[in-house]
C-alpha positions in Angstrom: -17.0 -20.2 -10.8 -18.5 -19.8 -7.1 -20.2 -16.6 -6.6 -18.9 -14.0 -4.0 -21.2 -14.8 -1.1 -20.4 -18.3 -1.3 -16.5 -17.2 -1.4 -17.3 -15.1 1.8 -19.4 -17.5 3.6 -16.4 -20.4 3.1 -14.1 -17.5 4.4 -16.3 -17.3 7.5 -15.7 -20.4 8.4 -12.5 -20.9 7.8 -11.9 -18.2 10.4 -11.7 -20.4 13.2 -8.9 -22.5 11.8 -6.7 -19.7 11.7 -7.5 -18.0 14.6 -6.6 -21.1 16.8 -3.4 -20.9 15.5 -0.2 -20.7 17.3 2.5 -18.7 15.8 4.6 -21.5 15.3 2.1 -23.0 13.3 1.2 -20.0 11.5 4.7 -19.6 10.3 4.9 -23.2 9.4 2.0 -22.3 7.2 3.6 -19.1 5.6 7.2 -21.1 5.3 5.2 -23.7 3.3 3.5 -20.9 1.0 7.4 -19.5 0.5 8.4 -23.1 -0.7 5.5 -23.5 -3.0 5.7 -20.2 -4.7 9.3 -21.2 -5.6 8.5 -24.7 -6.5 5.9 -23.1 -9.3 7.6 -20.1 -10.1 7.4 -21.4 -13.8 3.5 -22.0 -13.7 3.2 -18.6 -12.3 5.1 -16.9 -14.5 3.4 -18.5 -17.8 -0.3 -17.5 -16.4 1.0 -13.9 -15.5 2.2 -13.9 -19.0 -1.3 -14.6 -20.3 -2.2 -11.0 -18.1 0.5 -9.3 -19.7 -0.5 -10.1 -23.5 -4.2 -9.3 -23.3 -3.1 -5.8 -21.3 -1.2 -4.8 -23.8 -3.5 -6.0 -26.8 -5.5 -3.5 -24.7 -3.2 -0.7 -24.8 -2.3 -0.4 -21.3 0.5 1.7 -20.3 4.1 0.2 -19.9 3.8 1.7 -16.4 1.1 0.1 -15.1 2.6 -3.4 -17.4 5.3 -3.4 -14.9 3.0 -3.3 -12.2 1.3 -6.2 -13.3 4.4 -8.2 -14.6 5.5 -11.3 -12.7 9.2 -12.6 -13.1 11.5 -14.9 -12.2 13.2 -12.2 -9.6 9.9 -11.1 -8.6 8.4 -14.3 -7.5 11.6 -14.8 -5.4 11.0 -11.3 -4.0 7.8 -12.5 -3.2 9.0 -15.5 -1.3 11.4 -13.9 0.7 8.8 -11.2 1.4 6.8 -14.5 2.8 10.1 -15.8 4.9 10.4 -12.2 6.3 7.0 -12.2 7.6 7.3 -15.1 9.6 10.6 -13.3 11.8 8.1 -10.6 12.8 6.5 -10.7 15.9 2.7 -11.9 16.0 0.3 -9.6 17.0 -2.0 -11.8 18.4 -2.1 -11.8 22.1 0.2 -8.8 22.6 -1.2 -7.0 25.9 -1.1 -3.4 24.4 -1.6 -2.0 28.1 -3.0 -3.4 31.2 -4.4 -1.4 34.5 -6.0 -2.1 37.7 -9.2 -0.7 38.7 -9.5 0.5 42.6 -12.3 -2.3 43.4 -9.7 -4.9 42.0 -10.7 -5.7 38.4 -7.9 -6.2 36.4 -8.0 -4.9 33.0 -6.5 -5.8 29.9 -6.4 -4.5 26.4 -5.5 -7.7 24.0 -4.7 -7.7 20.2 -7.1 -10.2 18.7 -7.5 -11.2 14.7 -10.0 -9.0 12.7 -11.8 -12.0 11.5 -12.6 -12.1 7.6 -10.4 -9.5 5.7 -12.0 -8.5 2.3 -9.4 -6.7 -0.1 -10.5 -5.4 -3.4 -7.3 -4.3 -5.8 -6.5 -3.8 -8.9 -3.8 -5.3 -11.3 -1.2 -6.2 -8.9 -0.7 -9.7 -8.3 1.7 -9.1 -5.7 -0.9 -8.0 -3.6 -2.4 -11.4 -3.8 0.2 -12.9 -1.9 0.9 -10.0 0.6 -2.7 -9.7 1.8 -3.1 -13.4 2.1 0.3 -13.6 4.1 -0.3 -11.0 6.2 -4.2 -11.9 7.0 -3.0 -15.5 8.0 -0.1 -14.2 10.4 -2.5 -12.0 11.6 -4.9 -14.7 12.4 -7.8 -13.6 9.9 -9.0 -15.1 6.7 -9.2 -13.3 4.1 -11.4 -12.7 0.8 -9.3 -11.5 -2.0 -11.2 -9.6 -5.2 -8.4 -8.2 -7.8 -9.3 -7.1 -11.1 -9.9 -8.8 -14.4 -6.0 -7.5 -15.8 -4.7 -9.6 -13.0 -7.4 -12.8 -13.1 -4.7 -15.7 -14.5 -2.3 -14.3 -11.8 -4.3 -14.3 -9.1 -6.0 -17.5 -9.9 -2.4 -19.3 -10.0 -1.3 -17.7 -7.0 -4.2 -18.8 -4.7 -4.1 -22.3 -6.3 -0.6 -22.3 -5.1 -1.3 -20.6 -1.8 -4.3 -23.0 -0.8 -1.8 -25.9 -2.2 0.7 -25.6 1.0 -2.4 -24.9 3.1 -4.1 -28.4 2.7 -0.6 -29.8 4.3 -1.1 -28.0 7.5 -4.1 -27.4 10.5 -5.2 -24.3 8.5 -8.3 -24.5 6.2 -7.5 -23.8 3.0 -10.3 -21.7 2.7 -8.7 -19.5 5.0 -7.4 -18.0 1.7 -10.6 -17.4 -0.9 -10.8 -15.4 -4.1 -13.3 -14.3 -5.9 -13.2 -15.1 -9.5 -16.1 -13.0 -10.6 -14.3 -9.8 -11.8 -17.4 -7.8 -12.4 -18.4 -4.6 -11.0 -21.3 -6.4 -9.9 -19.2 -8.5 -7.7 -17.6 -5.7 -6.1 -20.7 -4.1 -5.2 -21.9 -7.2 -3.5 -18.7 -7.1 -1.6 -19.0 -4.1 -0.1 -22.2 -5.1 1.3 -21.6 -8.4 3.2 -21.6 -7.2 6.4 -22.7 -10.9 7.4 -19.2 -12.1 6.5 -16.6 -9.6 6.3 -15.4 -7.6 9.5 -13.7 -4.9 7.1 -12.8 -4.2 3.7 -9.4 -2.9 2.1 -9.7 -1.1 -1.5 -5.8 -1.1 -3.1 -5.9 1.0 -6.3 -6.7 3.9 -8.2 -8.9 7.2 -7.0 -11.8 5.8 -8.7 -12.0 2.7 -7.2 -11.5 3.8 -3.4 -14.2 6.4 -4.3 -16.5 3.5 -4.9 -15.9 1.2 -2.1 -15.9 4.6 0.6 -19.2 5.6 -0.9 -21.2 2.4 -1.2 -19.8 0.3 1.6 -21.5 -0.8 4.4 -18.6 -3.1 5.5 -16.1 -0.9 7.4 -13.7 0.4 5.3 -10.1 0.9 5.9 -9.1 3.8 3.2 -6.1 3.5 1.2 -5.1 6.5 -0.7 -3.8 7.9 -4.3 -0.5 9.0 -4.2 0.0 13.0 -5.6 3.6 12.7 -3.6 5.8 16.1 -3.8 9.5 16.8 -3.5 10.3 20.2 -2.3 13.8 21.3 -2.8 14.4 24.1 -0.2 16.9 27.0 -0.3 19.6 25.3 1.7 19.5 22.1 -0.1 22.3 20.1 -1.0 21.7 20.3 -4.8 23.3 17.0 -5.8 21.6 14.9 -3.3 18.4 16.7 -4.4 18.9 15.7 -7.4 19.5 11.9 -7.0 16.2 11.9 -4.6 14.2 13.4 -7.4 15.1 11.1 -10.1 14.4 7.9 -7.7 11.4 9.4 -6.7 10.1 9.8 -10.1 11.8 7.6 -12.2 12.8 4.4 -10.6 9.2 3.0 -10.8 6.5 5.8 -12.2 3.5 3.4 -11.8 3.5 3.2 -8.0 1.8 5.3 -5.3 4.7 6.1 -3.8 6.4 8.0 -6.7 6.8 11.5 -7.1 4.4 13.6 -9.1 5.4 17.3 -8.1 8.6 19.3 -7.8 8.7 22.5 -5.4 11.7 24.6 -6.0 12.4 27.7 -4.1 13.1 30.5 -5.8 16.3 31.1 -4.5 18.0 28.0 -5.6 15.7 27.4 -9.1 18.2 29.1 -11.5 20.6 26.8 -10.5 18.6 23.7 -9.8 16.1 23.5 -12.6 18.7 23.3 -15.4 20.1 20.2 -13.8 17.0 18.7 -12.7 15.5 19.4 -15.9 18.3 17.8 -18.0 18.4 14.7 -15.4 14.6 14.2 -15.8 14.7 14.4 -20.3 17.2 11.6 -19.8 15.0 9.3 -18.2 12.2 10.9 -21.1 10.1 12.1 -18.3 7.8 15.2 -19.4 8.3 18.1 -17.2 5.1 20.7 -16.9 6.3 23.9 -15.6 4.6 27.3 -14.0 5.4 29.8 -15.8 8.6 30.8 -13.8 10.1 27.5 -14.8 9.0 27.5 -17.9 11.3 30.7 -17.9 14.0 28.6 -16.6 14.1 25.6 -18.2 12.0 24.6 -21.5 8.9 22.8 -20.0 4.9 22.5 -21.4 2.4 24.8 -19.4 1.1 23.0 -16.6 -2.4 23.4 -15.3 -4.4 23.7 -12.2 -5.5 20.1 -13.0 -2.2 18.8 -13.4 -0.9 19.7 -9.8 -3.7 17.8 -8.5 -3.0 14.4 -10.9 -0.9 11.2 -9.9 0.0 10.9 -13.0 2.2 7.0 -12.6 3.9 7.8 -15.3 7.2 9.6 -17.0 5.4 13.3 -16.1 6.0 15.6 -13.4 4.6 18.8 -12.5 6.6 21.8 -11.6 6.5 24.7 -9.5 8.8 27.6 -8.3 7.8 29.0 -4.6 8.7 32.0 -2.9 9.4 30.3 0.3 8.4 27.4 2.6 5.5 28.5 3.4 4.3 28.6 0.0 5.2 25.1 -0.4 3.4 23.8 2.3 0.3 25.7 1.4 0.8 23.8 -2.2 0.9 20.8 -0.9 -2.1 21.1 1.6 -4.0 22.3 -1.8 -3.0 19.3 -4.1 -1.7 16.5 -1.7 -3.7 13.1 -1.5 -1.7 13.2 1.9 0.2 10.1 0.7 4.1 11.0 0.9 5.9 13.9 1.1 9.9 14.9 1.0 11.8 18.4 2.1 15.2 18.9 0.9 17.1 20.9 2.8 20.1 21.3 5.1 18.2 23.6 7.5 17.5 21.8 10.3 14.9 24.3 11.3 13.0 24.1 8.2 13.0 20.2 8.3 11.3 20.4 11.6 8.8 23.1 10.2 7.8 20.8 7.1 7.4 18.0 9.5 5.1 19.9 12.2 3.0 21.4 9.2 2.9 18.8 6.6 -0.1 16.7 7.2 0.6 13.4 5.2 1.0 9.7 6.3 4.7 10.1 6.0 6.9 13.3 5.3 10.8 12.7 4.7 13.7 15.0 5.0 16.6 14.4 2.4 15.1 11.1 1.5 12.9 9.6 -1.3 9.1 9.0 -1.1 9.9 5.5 -2.5 10.5 4.4 1.1 7.1 4.6 1.7 6.7 0.6 1.7 5.9 -2.0 4.3 8.7 -3.8 3.5 10.9 -0.9 3.1 9.6 0.5 6.9 10.4 -3.5 8.2 7.0 -4.7 8.0 7.5 -7.7 5.6 5.2 -7.0 3.4 1.8 -4.3 3.5 -1.8 -4.4 2.7 -1.6 -0.6 1.1 -1.0 2.8 2.4 -3.7 4.3 4.5 -4.3 8.4 4.1 -7.0 8.5 6.5 -6.3 9.2 10.2 -8.8 6.6 12.1 -7.3 3.5 13.4 -4.1 3.0 10.5 -2.3 5.5 8.6 0.9 5.2 6.2 2.0 1.4 5.4 -0.5 -1.0 6.9 1.6 -4.1 8.6 0.5 -6.9 10.9 -0.6 -4.5 14.2 -2.6 -2.5 11.6 -5.0 -5.5 10.4 -5.9 -6.7 14.0 -8.2 -5.7 16.5 -8.3 -5.8 20.3 -10.2 -6.6 23.4 -10.7 -6.1 26.9 -9.8 -8.8 29.2 -11.3 -8.4 32.8 -10.7 -10.3 35.6 -12.2 -10.1 39.1 -12.5 -11.8 42.3 -16.6 -11.6 42.5 -16.8 -8.0 42.3 -20.6 -6.5 41.6 -21.4 -3.2 40.8 
């Protein structure tokens, strides 16, 4: 097993082999990766089963096991998403803007690859493929450091990707995996400025906090998802129920799942019994404020509950007196990932859009759409909840940098 430093050094050396490739050459490589994923699907699934067995032995909750699992349908979805990325415009070389100075200098701002991107992530093997192909398409090499829970899956996926790259002009070392899943390897990676140009953490609050607090490599911070659904006084209550059930229960272990339901007091007595019944039918525990518990059966919600990303079939519920109270609650407890208002009042929706300071804000739609694929990016590197450089789902354009190209005719200063 090579060290994280050796993996970083190899990724750095390989970065030129991908940086100089044309869009057609990169797309050809991605199509070979998609083909290889399909051809080796059985092997990938068998290796993934090893990770699933260990996870269940450790008592991992099923919502997180679901995030870890790869089956035939999911491997096919991975291959299809790789193919979708080939259809997207290549950001490298894009002229963002250009202008001419009074002295005759012509200046262009042009998109360029980052160089080497480091990804530290947890038990989601799909990230291995998404991150690798997004980096390749945007002209960068990548150093992947997944968690121990998915190590067999990740090793197999990277082996498949490298085999495909060996048939191209791109060095297989453009995709490197740190097989050492110890905490020490992650800590070392956070300080590998000589090899990494940027570091992106994907995972729980603890991982992200550790990277942000300890990294000397520049970090694009992705965020946990304490997401809210607010049912306004003018909401279509049937629509609200469908959106709520989708946002909370379709996949519970993902960052764009709803964790808190806010309901305007004027519709609480009409909506909460319907919502409570629908949630209970999905085996979802309900933690409610005092007003909620006066209307439906629910456990008492604590202050901590409203600040929790459950990643499970648990939801906190609060009755609010106004849209302003709903917005204040979101401002206090949200991780600024994704929030939704359900309303037929256009002014209320506009107010929500203006005042809710999250990366994605929805009107009459589920928060489950905060996803690179659903936004048309093919895949994503993560959901950024910070405000510098990139925000929301990060696709190809968000993982490039830029440089200025200046043309003159002999100007001196």
